[in-house]
DSSP file (Angstrom, degrees, kcal/mol; ACC not computed):
  #  RESIDUE AA STRUCTURE BP1 BP2  ACC     N-H-->O    O-->H-N    N-H-->O    O-->H-N    TCO  KAPPA ALPHA  PHI   PSI    X-CA   Y-CA   Z-CA
    1    1 A M              0   0    0      0, 0.0     2,-0.1     0, 0.0     0, 0.0   0.000 360.0 360.0 360.0 142.1  -23.8    3.0   -2.1
    2    2 A S        -     0   0    0      1,-0.1    28,-0.0     2,-0.1     0, 0.0  -0.370 360.0-144.9 -76.2 150.5  -20.3    2.5   -3.6
    3    3 A D        +     0   0    0     -2,-0.1    -1,-0.1     2,-0.1     2,-0.1   0.439  64.3 119.1 -90.2  -1.5  -18.1   -0.5   -2.8
    4    4 A K  S    S-     0   0    0      1,-0.1     2,-0.2    25,-0.1    25,-0.1  -0.362  72.4-111.7 -66.6 142.5  -15.0    1.7   -3.1
    5    5 A K        -     0   0    0     23,-0.3    25,-2.7   120,-0.1     2,-0.5  -0.504  32.2-133.0 -71.4 143.8  -12.9    2.1    0.0
    6    6 A R  E     -a   30   0A   0     23,-0.2    44,-2.2    -2,-0.2    45,-1.3  -0.871  18.0-165.4-109.2 131.3  -13.1    5.6    1.5
    7    7 A I  E     -ab  31  51A   0     23,-2.8    25,-1.9    -2,-0.5     2,-0.6  -0.954  10.0-150.0-118.2 129.0  -10.0    7.5    2.6
    8    8 A L  E     -ab  32  52A   0     43,-2.6    45,-3.0    -2,-0.5     2,-0.6  -0.876  13.0-156.7 -95.2 122.6  -10.0   10.6    4.8
    9    9 A I  E     -ab  33  53A   0     23,-2.8    25,-2.5    -2,-0.6     2,-0.6  -0.897   8.8-172.7-102.3 119.9   -7.1   12.9    4.0
   10   10 A V  E     +ab  34  54A   0     43,-2.6    45,-2.3    -2,-0.6     2,-0.3  -0.931  29.5 127.3-117.9 108.1   -6.1   15.2    6.9
   11   11 A D        -     0   0    0     23,-2.0     6,-0.1    -2,-0.6    47,-0.1  -0.966  52.2-142.6-159.2 140.3   -3.5   17.8    5.9
   12   12 A D  S    S+     0   0    0     -2,-0.3     2,-0.7    45,-0.2    23,-0.1   0.581  81.4  88.3 -84.2  -9.2   -3.3   21.6    6.2
   13   13 A E     >  -     0   0    0      1,-0.2     4,-2.2     2,-0.0     3,-0.3  -0.809  64.2-158.3 -93.6 113.6   -1.5   22.0    2.8
   14   14 A S  H  > S+     0   0    0     -2,-0.7     4,-2.6     1,-0.2     5,-0.2   0.850  91.9  56.1 -61.7 -34.7   -4.2   22.3    0.1
   15   15 A D  H  > S+     0   0    0      2,-0.2     4,-2.4     1,-0.2    -1,-0.2   0.897 108.5  47.7 -63.5 -38.7   -1.7   21.2   -2.6
   16   16 A M  H  > S+     0   0    0     -3,-0.3     4,-3.0     2,-0.2     5,-0.3   0.905 110.9  50.9 -68.3 -40.8   -1.0   18.0   -0.7
   17   17 A V  H  X S+     0   0    0     -4,-2.2     4,-2.6     2,-0.2    -2,-0.2   0.931 112.1  47.1 -61.6 -44.5   -4.7   17.4   -0.2
   18   18 A K  H  X S+     0   0    0     -4,-2.6     4,-2.5     2,-0.2    -2,-0.2   0.916 113.4  48.9 -62.3 -43.2   -5.3   17.9   -4.0
   19   19 A Y  H  X S+     0   0    0     -4,-2.4     4,-2.7     2,-0.2    -2,-0.2   0.948 114.6  43.3 -62.2 -50.1   -2.4   15.6   -4.8
   20   20 A L  H  X S+     0   0    0     -4,-3.0     4,-2.9     2,-0.2     5,-0.3   0.887 112.3  54.1 -65.7 -38.2   -3.5   12.8   -2.5
   21   21 A T  H  X S+     0   0    0     -4,-2.6     4,-2.7    -5,-0.3     5,-0.3   0.951 112.4  43.4 -59.2 -49.5   -7.1   13.1   -3.6
   22   22 A A  H  X S+     0   0    0     -4,-2.5     4,-2.6     2,-0.2    -2,-0.2   0.923 114.2  50.9 -62.4 -44.6   -6.1   12.7   -7.3
   23   23 A L  H  X S+     0   0    0     -4,-2.7     4,-0.6    -5,-0.2    -2,-0.2   0.940 115.9  40.1 -58.4 -50.1   -3.7    9.8   -6.4
   24   24 A F  H ><>S+     0   0    0     -4,-2.9     5,-2.4     1,-0.2     3,-0.8   0.919 116.6  48.5 -69.7 -43.3   -6.3    7.9   -4.5
   25   25 A Q  H ><5S+     0   0    0     -4,-2.7     3,-1.7    -5,-0.3    -1,-0.2   0.896 107.7  55.5 -65.1 -38.5   -9.2    8.6   -6.8
   26   26 A D  H 3<5S+     0   0    0     -4,-2.6    -1,-0.3    -5,-0.3    -2,-0.2   0.701 108.9  50.4 -64.8 -17.4   -7.2    7.6   -9.8
   27   27 A N  T <<5S-     0   0    0     -3,-0.8    -1,-0.3    -4,-0.6    -2,-0.2   0.096 129.1 -90.8-111.3  21.8   -6.6    4.3   -8.1
   28   28 A G  T < 5S+     0   0    0     -3,-1.7   -23,-0.3     1,-0.3     2,-0.3   0.579  83.9 123.7  91.1  11.4  -10.2    3.5   -7.3
   29   29 A Y      < -     0   0    0     -5,-2.4     2,-0.3   -25,-0.1    -1,-0.3  -0.747  55.0-130.9-102.7 152.3  -10.7    5.0   -3.8
   30   30 A E  E     -a    6   0A   0    -25,-2.7   -23,-2.8    -2,-0.3     2,-0.3  -0.763  31.1-159.9 -91.6 148.4  -13.2    7.6   -2.6
   31   31 A T  E     +a    7   0A   0     -2,-0.3     2,-0.3   -25,-0.2   -23,-0.2  -0.914  21.6 179.1-131.0 157.4  -11.8   10.5   -0.7
   32   32 A M  E     -a    8   0A   0    -25,-1.9   -23,-2.8    -2,-0.3     2,-0.3  -0.941  20.4-150.7-143.2 160.1  -12.8   13.2    1.7
   33   33 A S  E     -a    9   0A   0     -2,-0.3     2,-0.3   -25,-0.2   -23,-0.2  -0.961  16.9-170.4-141.9 155.9  -10.6   15.8    3.3
   34   34 A A  E     -a   10   0A   0    -25,-2.5   -23,-2.0    -2,-0.3    -2,-0.0  -0.989  16.5-149.6-139.6 144.2  -10.0   18.0    6.3
   35   35 A F  S    S+     0   0    0     -2,-0.3     2,-0.3   -25,-0.2   -25,-0.1   0.331  78.9  31.3-101.8   6.9   -7.5   20.8    6.6
   36   36 A D  S  > S-     0   0    0      1,-0.1     4,-2.3    22,-0.1     5,-0.2  -0.982  82.7-107.8-155.7 163.9   -6.9   20.5   10.4
   37   37 A G  H  > S+     0   0    0     24,-0.8     4,-2.3    22,-0.5     5,-0.2   0.866 113.5  53.2 -62.7 -40.1   -6.8   17.9   13.1
   38   38 A A  H  > S+     0   0    0      1,-0.2     4,-2.2     2,-0.2    -1,-0.2   0.936 113.0  43.4 -63.3 -46.3  -10.1   18.9   14.8
   39   39 A K  H  > S+     0   0    0      1,-0.2     4,-2.8     2,-0.2    -1,-0.2   0.882 111.7  55.7 -66.0 -37.3  -12.1   18.8   11.6
   40   40 A G  H  X S+     0   0    0     -4,-2.3     4,-2.3     2,-0.2    -2,-0.2   0.888 107.9  48.4 -61.2 -39.0  -10.4   15.5   10.7
   41   41 A F  H  X S+     0   0    0     -4,-2.3     4,-2.3     2,-0.2    -2,-0.2   0.932 111.5  49.4 -66.7 -45.0  -11.5   14.0   14.0
   42   42 A E  H  X S+     0   0    0     -4,-2.2     4,-2.3     1,-0.2    -2,-0.2   0.922 113.1  47.3 -58.7 -44.7  -15.1   15.2   13.5
   43   43 A M  H  X S+     0   0    0     -4,-2.8     4,-3.3     1,-0.2     5,-0.5   0.893 109.2  53.1 -66.6 -39.2  -15.1   13.8   10.0
   44   44 A A  H  X S+     0   0    0     -4,-2.3     4,-1.9    -5,-0.2    -1,-0.2   0.920 111.9  46.2 -61.0 -42.8  -13.7   10.5   11.1
   45   45 A K  H  < S+     0   0    0     -4,-2.3    -2,-0.2     1,-0.2    -1,-0.2   0.909 120.3  38.8 -65.0 -42.6  -16.4   10.2   13.7
   46   46 A A  H  < S+     0   0    0     -4,-2.3    -2,-0.2    -5,-0.2    -1,-0.2   0.885 127.4  30.3 -76.9 -40.2  -19.2   11.1   11.3
   47   47 A E  H  < S-     0   0    0     -4,-3.3    -3,-0.2    -5,-0.2    -2,-0.2   0.687  82.4-148.6 -98.3 -21.3  -18.0    9.3    8.2
   48   48 A K     <  -     0   0    0     -4,-1.9   -42,-0.1    -5,-0.5    -4,-0.1   0.958  24.5-159.7  48.2  62.7  -16.2    6.3    9.5
   49   49 A P        -     0   0    0      0, 0.0   -42,-0.2     0, 0.0     3,-0.1  -0.155  24.0-121.7 -65.4 167.4  -13.7    6.1    6.6
   50   50 A D  S    S+     0   0    0    -44,-2.2     2,-0.3     1,-0.2   -43,-0.2   0.721  92.5   6.1 -80.9 -22.8  -11.8    2.9    5.8
   51   51 A L  E     -b    7   0A   0    -45,-1.3   -43,-2.6    28,-0.2     2,-0.4  -0.984  64.6-147.2-158.1 151.8   -8.4    4.6    6.3
   52   52 A I  E     -bc   8  81A   0     28,-2.3    30,-3.1    -2,-0.3     2,-0.5  -0.989   2.5-157.2-125.5 132.2   -7.0    8.0    7.4
   53   53 A T  E     -bc   9  82A   0    -45,-3.0   -43,-2.6    -2,-0.4     2,-0.4  -0.931  22.6-167.7-102.0 136.6   -3.9    9.7    6.1
   54   54 A L  E     -bc  10  83A   0     28,-2.4    30,-2.2    -2,-0.5     2,-0.2  -0.980  17.7-148.6-135.3 124.3   -2.7   12.2    8.7
   55   55 A D        -     0   0    0    -45,-2.3    30,-0.2    -2,-0.4     3,-0.1  -0.584  10.1-152.6 -80.0 151.4   -0.1   15.0    8.6
   56   56 A I  S    S+     0   0    0     -2,-0.2     7,-2.9     1,-0.2     2,-1.1   0.861  78.5  62.1 -93.5 -43.5    1.7   15.7   11.8
   57   57 A T        +     0   0    0      5,-0.2   -45,-0.2     6,-0.1    -1,-0.2  -0.720  69.2 138.1 -94.2  97.2    2.6   19.3   11.6
   58   58 A M        -     0   0    0     -2,-1.1   -22,-0.1    -3,-0.1     5,-0.1  -0.968  50.4-112.3-134.2 149.9   -0.6   21.3   11.4
   59   59 A P  S    S+     0   0    0      0, 0.0     2,-2.7     0, 0.0   -22,-0.5  -0.246  93.4  18.8 -72.3 170.3   -1.8   24.5   13.0
   60   60 A E  S    S+     0   0    0    -24,-0.1     2,-0.4   -23,-0.1   -24,-0.1  -0.389 134.9  20.6  70.7 -70.0   -4.5   24.6   15.7
   61   61 A Q  S    S-     0   0    0     -2,-2.7   -24,-0.8     4,-0.0   -23,-0.1  -0.971  84.7-131.0-135.3 118.8   -4.3   20.9   16.6
   62   62 A S     >  -     0   0    0     -2,-0.4     4,-2.3     1,-0.1    -5,-0.2  -0.155  20.2-117.4 -66.4 159.4   -1.3   18.8   15.8
   63   63 A G  H  > S+     0   0    0     -7,-2.9     4,-3.0     2,-0.2     5,-0.2   0.814 114.7  59.8 -64.4 -30.6   -1.4   15.5   14.1
   64   64 A V  H  > S+     0   0    0     -8,-0.5     4,-2.3     2,-0.2    -1,-0.2   0.954 108.6  42.8 -62.4 -48.7    0.0   13.9   17.3
   65   65 A R  H  > S+     0   0    0      1,-0.2     4,-2.2     2,-0.2    -2,-0.2   0.916 115.0  50.3 -63.4 -42.3   -2.9   15.1   19.3
   66   66 A T  H  X S+     0   0    0     -4,-2.3     4,-2.5     2,-0.2    -2,-0.2   0.917 108.8  51.7 -62.4 -43.2   -5.3   14.1   16.6
   67   67 A Y  H  X S+     0   0    0     -4,-3.0     4,-2.5     1,-0.2    -1,-0.2   0.922 109.0  50.7 -59.2 -44.5   -3.8   10.6   16.4
   68   68 A R  H  X S+     0   0    0     -4,-2.3     4,-1.3     1,-0.2    -1,-0.2   0.900 109.3  51.4 -59.7 -40.4   -4.2   10.2   20.1
   69   69 A M  H  X S+     0   0    0     -4,-2.2     4,-0.9     2,-0.2     3,-0.3   0.917 109.6  50.0 -63.8 -43.0   -7.8   11.3   19.8
   70   70 A Y  H >< S+     0   0    0     -4,-2.5     3,-0.9     1,-0.2     6,-0.3   0.952 113.8  44.4 -57.4 -49.8   -8.4    8.7   17.1
   71   71 A K  H 3< S+     0   0    0     -4,-2.5    -1,-0.2     1,-0.3    -2,-0.2   0.641 111.5  53.7 -76.7 -13.5   -6.9    5.9   19.1
   72   72 A N  H 3< S+     0   0    0     -4,-1.3    -1,-0.3    -3,-0.3    -2,-0.2   0.587  90.5  88.4 -89.5 -12.7   -8.7    6.9   22.3
   73   73 A D    XX  -     0   0    0     -3,-0.9     4,-1.9    -4,-0.9     3,-0.9  -0.773  66.5-152.8 -95.3 118.9  -12.1    6.8   20.7
   74   74 A P  T 34 S+     0   0    0      0, 0.0     4,-0.2     0, 0.0    -1,-0.1   0.779  92.8  56.8 -61.4 -26.4  -13.8    3.4   20.8
   75   75 A E  T 34 S+     0   0    0      1,-0.2     3,-0.1     2,-0.1    -5,-0.1   0.808 124.6  16.9 -74.4 -29.1  -15.8    4.1   17.6
   76   76 A I  T X4 S+     0   0    0     -3,-0.9     3,-1.9    -6,-0.3    -1,-0.2   0.393  89.3 104.5-126.6   2.1  -12.9    4.9   15.4
   77   77 A K  T 3< S+     0   0    0     -4,-1.9    -2,-0.1     1,-0.3    -1,-0.1   0.720  80.9  56.4 -64.6 -19.3   -9.8    3.5   17.0
   78   78 A T  T 3  S+     0   0    0     -4,-0.2    -1,-0.3     2,-0.1    -2,-0.1   0.529  78.0 109.4 -89.9  -4.4   -9.6    0.5   14.7
   79   79 A I  S <  S-     0   0    0     -3,-1.9   -28,-0.2    -9,-0.1   -29,-0.1  -0.575  78.9-114.9 -69.8 125.8   -9.5    2.7   11.5
   80   80 A P        -     0   0    0      0, 0.0   -28,-2.3     0, 0.0     2,-0.5  -0.356  29.1-154.3 -63.6 140.2   -5.9    2.4   10.1
   81   81 A V  E     -c   52   0A   0    -30,-0.2    25,-1.5    -2,-0.0    24,-1.1  -0.973   7.6-164.3-119.7 127.8   -3.9    5.6   10.1
   82   82 A V  E     -cd  53 106A   0    -30,-3.1   -28,-2.4    -2,-0.5     2,-0.5  -0.957  17.8-139.9-110.1 118.1   -1.1    6.3    7.7
   83   83 A I  E     -cd  54 107A   0     23,-2.5    25,-3.1    -2,-0.6     2,-0.5  -0.655  19.7-175.5 -77.4 125.7    1.1    9.2    8.8
   84   84 A V  E     + d   0 108A   0    -30,-2.2     2,-0.3    -2,-0.5    25,-0.2  -0.929  28.7 134.4-124.4 103.3    2.1   11.3    5.8
   85   85 A T  E     - d   0 109A   0     23,-2.0    25,-2.3    -2,-0.5     3,-0.4  -0.951  63.5-124.6-151.4 163.5    4.5   14.0    6.9
   86   86 A A  S    S+     0   0    0     -2,-0.3     3,-0.3    23,-0.2    23,-0.1   0.379  91.0  89.4 -90.0   2.9    7.7   15.9    6.2
   87   87 A I    >   +     0   0    0      1,-0.2     3,-4.0     2,-0.1    -1,-0.2   0.328  49.3 140.1 -83.5  11.3    9.1   15.1    9.7
   88   88 A G  G >   +     0   0    0     -3,-0.4     3,-1.5     1,-0.3    -1,-0.2   0.635  66.7  47.9 -22.2 -56.2   10.7   11.8    8.3
   89   89 A D  G 3  S+     0   0    0     -3,-0.3     3,-0.3     1,-0.3    -1,-0.3   0.700 109.9  55.0 -69.6 -17.2   14.0   12.0   10.2
   90   90 A N  G <>  +     0   0    0     -3,-4.0     4,-2.1     1,-0.2    -1,-0.3   0.115  68.9 116.7-101.0  21.5   12.2   12.7   13.4
   91   91 A M  H <> S+     0   0    0     -3,-1.5     4,-2.7     1,-0.2     5,-0.2   0.875  73.5  55.6 -58.9 -37.6    9.9    9.6   13.3
   92   92 A Q  H  > S+     0   0    0     -3,-0.3     4,-2.0     1,-0.2    -1,-0.2   0.909 107.7  48.1 -63.1 -40.2   11.5    8.2   16.4
   93   93 A S  H  > S+     0   0    0     -3,-0.3     4,-1.5     2,-0.2    -1,-0.2   0.877 110.8  52.6 -67.6 -34.8   10.7   11.4   18.4
   94   94 A F  H  X S+     0   0    0     -4,-2.1     4,-0.7     1,-0.2     3,-0.3   0.942 108.9  49.1 -61.6 -46.9    7.2   11.2   17.0
   95   95 A L  H >< S+     0   0    0     -4,-2.7     3,-0.8     1,-0.2    -2,-0.2   0.856 106.6  56.3 -63.4 -34.5    6.8    7.7   18.2
   96   96 A K  H >< S+     0   0    0     -4,-2.0     3,-1.5     1,-0.2    -1,-0.2   0.869 101.6  57.3 -63.9 -35.3    8.1    8.6   21.6
   97   97 A K  H 3< S+     0   0    0     -4,-1.5    -1,-0.2    -3,-0.3    -2,-0.2   0.715 101.1  59.1 -66.2 -19.1    5.3   11.2   21.9
   98   98 A L  T X< S+     0   0    0     -3,-0.8     3,-2.9    -4,-0.7    -1,-0.3   0.230  74.8 156.7 -93.9  14.0    2.9    8.4   21.3
   99   99 A A  T <   +     0   0    0     -3,-1.5     3,-0.1     1,-0.3    -3,-0.1  -0.099  69.8  21.7 -43.9 129.2    4.0    6.5   24.4
  100  100 A G  T 3  S+     0   0    0      1,-0.3     2,-0.3     0, 0.0    -1,-0.3   0.351 108.6  96.2  91.2  -5.8    1.2    4.2   25.5
  101  101 A F  S <  S-     0   0    0     -3,-2.9    -1,-0.3    -6,-0.2     2,-0.1  -0.831  82.1-100.3-115.0 154.8   -0.5    4.3   22.1
  102  102 A T        -     0   0    0     -2,-0.3     3,-0.1    -3,-0.1   -31,-0.1  -0.407  45.3-105.4 -67.0 148.7   -0.2    1.8   19.2
  103  103 A K        -     0   0    0      1,-0.1    -1,-0.1    -2,-0.1    -8,-0.0  -0.388  46.1 -87.9 -70.3 153.3    2.1    2.8   16.4
  104  104 A P        -     0   0    0      0, 0.0   -22,-0.1     0, 0.0    -1,-0.1  -0.233  31.2-123.6 -59.0 152.9    0.5    4.0   13.2
  105  105 A E  S    S+     0   0    0    -24,-1.1     2,-0.3     1,-0.1   -23,-0.2   0.707  89.7   9.7 -72.9 -19.0   -0.4    1.4   10.7
  106  106 A G  E     -d   82   0A   0    -25,-1.5   -23,-2.5     2,-0.0     2,-0.3  -0.990  60.5-158.2-156.3 160.8    1.7    3.1    8.1
  107  107 A F  E     +d   83   0A   0     -2,-0.3     2,-0.4   -25,-0.2   -23,-0.2  -0.991   8.1 178.6-146.1 135.0    4.2    5.9    7.5
  108  108 A M  E     -d   84   0A   0    -25,-3.1   -23,-2.0    -2,-0.3     2,-0.2  -0.981  19.1-142.2-138.8 125.3    5.2    7.9    4.5
  109  109 A S  E     -d   85   0A   0     -2,-0.4     4,-0.3   -25,-0.2   -23,-0.2  -0.578  36.2 -87.2 -81.5 146.4    7.7   10.8    4.4
  110  110 A K  S    S+     0   0    0    -25,-2.3   -22,-0.2    -2,-0.2     2,-0.1  -0.765 109.0  62.1 -86.9 143.1    7.1   13.8    2.2
  111  111 A P  S    S-     0   0    0      0, 0.0    -2,-0.1     0, 0.0     2,-0.1   0.486 100.3-127.7 -68.9 147.4    7.9   14.2   -0.6
  112  112 A I        -     0   0    0     -2,-0.1    -2,-0.1    -4,-0.1     3,-0.1  -0.366  11.7-147.8 -72.0 138.6    5.6   11.3   -1.3
  113  113 A D     >  -     0   0    0     -4,-0.3     4,-2.6     1,-0.2     5,-0.2  -0.924  17.9-159.0 -98.2 103.0    6.6    8.2   -3.3
  114  114 A P  H  > S+     0   0    0      0, 0.0     4,-2.6     0, 0.0     5,-0.2   0.866  86.4  49.6 -58.3 -40.1    3.2    7.5   -4.9
  115  115 A D  H  > S+     0   0    0      1,-0.2     4,-1.9     2,-0.2     5,-0.1   0.914 112.6  47.3 -65.3 -41.5    3.8    3.9   -5.6
  116  116 A A  H  > S+     0   0    0      2,-0.2     4,-2.1    -3,-0.2    -1,-0.2   0.903 112.7  49.3 -66.4 -40.7    5.0    3.2   -2.1
  117  117 A L  H  X S+     0   0    0     -4,-2.6     4,-2.7     1,-0.2    -2,-0.2   0.928 110.7  49.7 -64.9 -44.0    2.1    5.0   -0.6
  118  118 A L  H  X S+     0   0    0     -4,-2.6     4,-2.9    -5,-0.2     5,-0.2   0.865 108.9  53.5 -62.7 -34.9   -0.4    3.1   -2.7
  119  119 A K  H  X S+     0   0    0     -4,-1.9     4,-1.7     2,-0.2    -1,-0.2   0.919 110.2  47.0 -65.2 -42.9    1.3   -0.2   -1.7
  120  120 A I  H  X S+     0   0    0     -4,-2.1     4,-1.4     2,-0.2    -2,-0.2   0.948 115.4  45.9 -60.8 -49.0    0.9    0.7    2.0
  121  121 A V  H  X S+     0   0    0     -4,-2.7     4,-1.8     1,-0.2     3,-0.4   0.918 112.1  49.3 -64.0 -44.9   -2.8    1.7    1.5
  122  122 A S  H  < S+     0   0    0     -4,-2.9    -1,-0.2     1,-0.2    -2,-0.2   0.837 108.8  54.8 -66.6 -29.6   -3.6   -1.4   -0.6
  123  123 A G  H  < S+     0   0    0     -4,-1.7    -1,-0.2    -5,-0.2    -2,-0.2   0.819 113.2  41.6 -69.5 -29.7   -2.0   -3.6    2.0
  124  124 A L  H  < S+     0   0    0     -4,-1.4    -2,-0.2    -3,-0.4    -1,-0.2   0.697 118.9  45.9 -88.1 -21.6   -4.2   -2.0    4.7
  125  125 A L  S  < S-     0   0    0     -4,-1.8    -1,-0.2    -5,-0.2  -120,-0.1  -0.603  76.5-173.6-122.5  70.0   -7.4   -2.0    2.6
  126  126 A P              0   0    0      0, 0.0    -3,-0.1     0, 0.0    -4,-0.0  -0.299 360.0 360.0 -64.0 149.9   -7.7   -5.4    0.9
  127  127 A N              0   0    0     -5,-0.1    -5,-0.0  -122,-0.0    -2,-0.0   0.482 360.0 360.0 -71.3 360.0  -10.5   -5.8   -1.7
């Protein structure tokens, strides 16, 4: 089994999933991906990744609902979640929707600053 940290990427945009997969793999992480919140939750439960990146605006099941599901589940609630989304200016409204829940461990607005995102991730996943 590999010692590499594993990151679950949850985003409905295939280009973003490919970009994040390449970024993380090029920097020594293993990745897995889901294209909607429901599948992302199932994968988090089954795979127990070391970190999750989560888009907020997705069809079927929003990232807000998915985030609540992560933080309500005793098996996975301690996995750090980094929100990666285009809603940047509306972050305060996003946080208000999470009333009663812990804030995400990290946040990155799209378009992604790869160096800043890697800094957030490496801070949450020390070697």
